N, C-alpha and C positions, 0 to 999 in steps of 0.2 A: 504494499499500499504506500502510495506516495505520501511523504511526510515532510513538512517543512522543518529544516534543522537550523538552530540559531547559530549559524557560523558564517561570518562575512569577512572575506580578506580585505584589509584596508592597507594598501600599499601605494605610496606616491612614488612612481617610477617614470623613467624617461621613455621615449618612443622605442618600440621594438624595431630592431633592424631587419631588413629583408634577408631571409635565409638564402645563402648561396648554395649552389649545387656542390656538394663535396662527396667524394668517394672515400670509403673507409675499408681498409683491409685489416682484419684482426691479426694479432701476432700468432704465430704457430703455437698451438697448444698441444699438450699431451692430453688426449681425450680417451676415457676408459668407461665403458658402460658398467654401472654397478650391478652386482648380482641381484640386488633386491629391488632394482627398478628405477633408480634415479635417472632423470632425463635432463635435457637442456644443458646450460652452462654449468650445472652441478657436476656433470660428467667430466669436466676439464680439470686441468691442474692435478691430475692423478686420480680423480674420481671421488665420489662420496659414498661411502659404505657404512657410516655410522658405527654402531656397536657390533657389527657382524662378526661372529666368531667368538664373541665374549659371553660372559655369564648372563642368564636371563633372570631377573629379579621382578618381584611384584611390589607395587606401591599403591596405597589407597589414601595417602596424605602427602602434602608437600614435604613435610619433614622426612618421610620415607624416601622421597625422591633424592632429596639432599643426602640422606644417609647412605643410599646406594652409590651415589657419587663418592661420597667420602670413605666408603669401605673398600674402594678398589686398591689394588697394590700400588698404583701410581696414577697420575692425572691423565694418562694416555692409555691406561688399560681398557680394552673394549668392553662395553657393557650395553645390554638391552634392557630397558626399564619399561615394563608393562604397567599401564596406569588404569585404574577403574575407580569410579566415584567422583566426588566433588572435592576439588582442591581449592582451599580458600585461606584467608589470613589466619583463621583460627587453628588450622592444622599445618601451617607452614612456618617453621622456626629455622633458625641458623643452626648448622651442624658443622663442626670443626673437623679437620683432618688434613693430612699431608697431600691428599689427592684431590682436594676441592677448595673452593673459596666461595662459600654461600652466605646468603643473607636472609633475614626474616622478611616476609611480606612480598617475596618475589621468587620465582624459580630461577636461580642464578646458575647459568652455564658459563662460568668464567674461568679463563686460564686453564681450559681442559680440552680434550679431543676424544674422538672415537666413541660417541654416544648416540644411542637411538632412544627416544621416548615415543611410545605408541599407546594409543587407547585401545583397550580390549573390553570383552564382556559387554556389560550394559552401557559402557561408554565413559569417557573421561571429560570433565568439565572444569575448567580453570575459572572460577567465579571471582571477578573483580581482582584477579591476580595475574600479572603479566609474566611472560618468559623472556629473559634477558640473556643475550648471547654476547660475550665480550671476550676478546682475546682468545678465541676459540677456533677450532677447526674440525671438519669431518663430523657434522652434526645432522641427525635426521630427526624431524618431528612429524608424526603421522596420526591421523585419526583422532583428533582432540578438538574440543571447542574452547575458545578463550573469549570471555565476554565481559563487557562493562568495566574495563580497566581505566581508572582515573588518574589524572595528574593533579587535580584539585578537588576539594570536598573531601569526603571520607567514605571508605579508606582509599589511599593512593597506593599505586604500584607501578614500577617500571617507567616512570615519567609519563604515564598515560598511554603507553604503547601496548597493544595486545601481544605482539612479538617485535622485539627490538634487537637490532645488531649493530655493534660498534667496536672500534679499536682492533684492526687487523684481524678481521674475521674471514676465514676461508672455507669454502665448500660446505654449504648448508643446503639440504633439500627439505622443504616444507610441503607436505602432501596430504590432500584430503582433510583439511582442517576448515573449521568454521570460526571466523573471527568477526565479532559484532560488538557494537556499542549501542547507546540509547540516545545519541545526540552528538552535538559537536563541542567545540572548545568552550562555549558559554556554559555548557552543562558539565564540564570538567574532563572531557575526553580528548585524546590526541589521535595519533595514527594507529592504524591497525597492523601495518607491516612496514617498519622503518629500517633503513640501512644507512649507516654513515660512518665516516672516519675509517676508510680503507677497508671496506667490506666487498669481497669479490667472489665470484663463482657460486651463485645462488640460483636455486629454482623454486618457484612457487607454482604448484600444479594442482588441479582438481579441488580447488577450495572455494569457499564462499566468503566474501567480504561485504558487510551490509550495515545499514542503519548508522552511518558515522559521518562526521564532517569531513574526515580525511582518510583516504584509503591507505596511502603510504608514500614514503619518499625514498629517494636514493640521493643522498648528499644533504647535509643539514643547512648549508648555505651556498651561495654562489661560488665561494672559495674551496668548498669541500668537494673536490673533483677526483678524489682517489678511489671512488667506488665504481663498480661496473661488472660487466659480464653477468647479467641477471636475466633469467628466462621467466616469463609469465605465460602459462598456457592452460586452457580449459578451466578457467576461474569464472566465477560469477561475482560481478561488482553490482550491488543493488542499493538504491536509496543512499547515494554518497554525494556529498557536496563537490569534492575536488580530489585531486592527487590519485589518479588510478592508473599508473603512478605519476608522481612528480620526479622527473629525472634531471639531475644537475650533473652534467659531464658523464662520461662513461658510455657503455653500450647496453642496450636492452633489446631482447627479442620477445615480442608480444604477439602471440598467435592464438586463434581459436577460443578467445574469451567472450563472454556474454556480458554486455553492459546495459543496464536498465535504470533509468531514473537518475542520471548524473545532473545535478542541479546547476552547477556553476561552470565547471570544466572537467575534462577527463584526463587523457594522457597528455601531460605537460612536459614537453621536451624543451629544455632551456640550458643556458650556460654551456653551450658546445656539445650537449648530449646528442647521441644518435640512437634512433629507435627503429627496428624493423617491425612493422605492424602489418601482420597478415591474417586474412580470413577471420576477422572478428565481426561480431554482430552488435551494433549500437542501436538502442531503441529508446524513444521518449526521453531524449537527453539534449543537453546544450553544450556546444563547443567541446566535442569529444577528443579533439586533437589539435595541437598547436603549441605556441609558446605564449605563456600568460604570466602577468604580474612581474615582468622583468624587461630590461632592455637587451639582455644577452640571449641571443637567439640559440635555439636548438634545432635539430634536423630530424628528418624522418623518411623512410621508404615505405611505401604503402602498396597493397596489392590484395584484391579479393575481398575487401571489407564490404559489409552492408550497413548503410545508414538509413534507419527506419524512423521517421519522424524526428529527425535531428534538426535543431535550430542552430544557427551560427550568428555570432556578433559580427558587426562590422569592425575591421582593423581600427585600432585606436592607439592612444598613447601608452596603454598598459596591456595590450594583448595583440597577438597575431594569429587568429584562428587559421587552420589549415583549409577549412571549407569555405563555402559550400561544395566545392568540387576539389577534394584533397588530391594533391599531386606530390609525388616524390621530389625531395630536394637533396637527396644523398643516396648512396648505395651502401649497404652493409652485408658483408660476407658472413655466414654462419658456419662455423667449423665442425658441426655435429650433425648427424642425420636425424630427420624428424618427419612425421607424416601429417599432412594437412587435411582436416575435415573441411568439407565444403561449408562456406559461412552460413548458407541458408539453414543448415541443420544444427548449427552450434547452440542455439538456445535450448534445443531439446536434448542434445547429448550432454550438455553441462547440467542441465536440470536433473538428469538421471544419474549422473556420476559424481558431481562436485560436492564437497562438504564431508564432515564427519559422519560416521555411522551409515555409509553407503556401501559397505562391503568392499571398499578399496577398488571399485570398479573403474575401468578406464575405457577410452574409445579404442576400437580396433583399427582406426584410420578411415573407416567408412561410415562413421556416425552410428555405430552399434556398440553398446556396452559389452564389455567382457571382463570377467574376473581373472586377474593374472594369478600364477602360482607363486605365492609369497614365500620368502625364506623365513620371515617372521610370521608365525601363525597367530592371528589375534583371537586366541582362546584363553581360558582361565586356567593357568597352571597351578600345581600345588604351591603354597607359600614357600619361598626360598629365603632362608635367613641370610643375613649379611655375612661377609667373611669374618672369621674369628673363631672357628672351631664348632664343637657341638653345643647345642642349646642345653645348658646345665639345669634348666628348669624341669625338663622331661625326667620323670622318675623321682623328683624331689618332693618334699612336702609343701603344704600351703595352708595359710590361715589369714584371718583378717579381723578388722574391728566391727564391721557391720556388713549385712548381707541382705539384699532384697529377696523377695520371694522368687522362687523358681530358678535360682542361680546357685552355683557351688564355687567354693574357693578353688577346687581342683580343675574347674574349667579353663583357668588361665595357664595351665601347665600340661595340656593334653594334646597340644600340637594341632588342634582343630580351630578354625575360624568360625565354625557354625555354633560353637558353645561359647558362653561368656559368663563373667562375674559382674554384678552391679551392686553398688552400695544401697542401702535403704534409702538414703537421701541424696543430696548433691555433693557430699563429701564422704570419705571413708578410706580405710587402708586395705591393701592386699599385699600379702607377703609370700615370699619363697624361702624355704628353710631346708637346710641340710643337717645330717647327723654329725658332721665334723666340719671344721673350718675349711672353707672354699674360697679361692681367689677369683674376684669378679671385677671386670673393669668396663663392662658394657651391658646395657639392658635395652630391650626393645619392647615398647608398649604398643600393642595393636588393638585398635578399636574394632568392635563388631561391625560387619557390614550394615550400612544404613544408619549407623550412629556416629559416623565420622565427624569430628569437630566438637564433639560433646565435652571432651576433657578440657578443662581450663588450667588453672595453676595447679602445680603439684610440687612435692619434694620427694627425693629418693633418699632413704634413711638407712643407715647401719642400725639395725634393730638391737644389736648387742650393746652398743655404746650411746645410741641417740644421736650420733653425728650425722649431719646433713651432707650427703655425698654430692648432690647436685639438686638445683631447683630450676623451674622453668614453667612453660605452659605448652599445651598440645601434646598429642601422642607422637611416637616416632622413636628414633634411636637416641640413647643417653649414653654418653661416654664420660668416664671419670677415672681418676687415679686408681690403679690396681689396689684392691682392698681385700684382705683376708677376713671373712665373716662366716657366720653360721646361719644368719638370717637377714634378708634384705627386704625393705618395705617401700612400696610405692604408695605415697600418701596424696590423695586427691583432696586439694584444699579449695577448689572452686571448679564449677562446671555449668554447662547449659543443659538443662533438662536432666535426664537420668543417664549418667555416663556408663559405658559398657566396655569392659576390658575383656577382649577375646583371648589374648595371649600376653603373658608377662615373661619375655625370654630373657635369659642371662647368659653371658659369655665370658670366657676368661680373657679373650683378646679382641 
C-alpha cells in the first residue's frame, strides 16, 4: 500500500553537469563461484563461502550468536550459525573472547571472517536490532528478517541501518532477506542496506527492502569513493523514498529487480559512479534513474528495462534524471557470468522468490522458481554446545529456591530444549551441584522456545562461598575466571513475565 513517508531531502547544491559518455573496463578479478551459491561480484576476489566447512551451531538469542563467534578457536575459524526466533535488545548482550569483538544492542560482526548466519525452522527475526559488519570478510547472511532498526528514539541500534558495512569489508553475500522499516528519518530510521569506507565485492540477491525513507547507499559522502563492485539482483524495492541504491563512485551491477512506489528517486548514480542497469521493472514511481541532489555526475548503461507509469522531473539545479527516455552514457563490462530474466516477468519471479522464508528459491533464468540444492540445510539440528568440552551439568544434581507448577529442577540438565524450569514468580534460583569440587569457567543459559527474552537481570553465584562470579542481563553464554566449586547458582533478579530456563549448561573451558 502506498504510504507517505516523512522524509524529504533538503540539499542546496549546484547544477548537475551533463554526463559524458565514458567506457569502463573493470580490473581483472579472480572469480570463483561459491559452492553454496553466491552470485555476482561476491564471487570475485577469491569468492564468498562464509562458514562453509566449519562447525554448525544453533542460536535463539543475540547473545548466543555472539557466544558462537567468541567460542571459535580464532577470529577466522569457519562457523555456520543457524538462527531461529526473535533476536532483540533484551537477549543481545556483549560477549568477550579472543576470536570476537561484540557489543550489546547490535549483532556485531567485527574484525572477523568466514561466518554464515542463516535463518532456520520457523524463521529468524532481528527486531529493532541491526547487523553491523566492520573490518570483516567472507560473510554470508541468508533467510532472515531485520525490521525497524532506529538511529533515534528508543531503542537504537547500528546507526539506524538494518544491515550496515564499513571499514575495509570484503566479500559479503546477503541473500533472501527481508529488510523493512516503518518510516523515514523523521521517524528515527536510516538506511536498510548501507556500505561505506572501503566496502567491496558484495551481492544482495532475492531480498525485499520496503517501507523506508532510504533503501541504501554505497559511499557515505561524495569523497567516500573507495567502495564498489556491488551486485543487486532479483530484489524487491517497495514503498521507498529514495536510494535504491545511492551510488557514490565505484561500480554496481543492477539487474532483474522489481521497483514499486519509489516516491522521490530511485537508482542515484553520482560522484563518478557507474551502474549497469539491466532488465529491471519500474512501476508507479518517480525519477527511478539519474543523478540527484549533487553537481557531481554519475553514469549508467541501460538495457531491457521496463518503465511502467514512471514520472520524470525536468532537469534542474539539483537533479539530472535519466528519463523520460533513458539512454546509456557509459559502458560497463561485467567479469562474471549471469542469466537475465526478461523484464516483463521480473515482478512475478521476484514476488515468488524474494525475501526470507521463501525456501531459498531462485529463478532458473527463464522466470520459473527453482529450489537449489543447498550445502547448508535450513532445518533444525540438535542443539550444539559451544566449544569447551563436555557439558558438566549432564548427570549432575540440581536444586533451586522456588519452582512453578509443572516444572522440575532436573529439566535444566537433561539436554532437552523441550523441558524447562521456571520460578514461581519473576525471580528465583536454579543450581547445578556436584558430589566433589569441579572447575567451571563457562555457563550457558538457554531459554525455552517461545520465551526468549524473558530473563532480565541475573547473577551467577558460587553457592559455597556466596561470591558473585558474574552479573548481567539476558540469556546466553557467561564466561568467568575458572573456579573450583561444588555448586553454582544462576540467580534471576529480574524478568519479563515468567522466565523459563530450558538448559543450564556448565563447562570447564
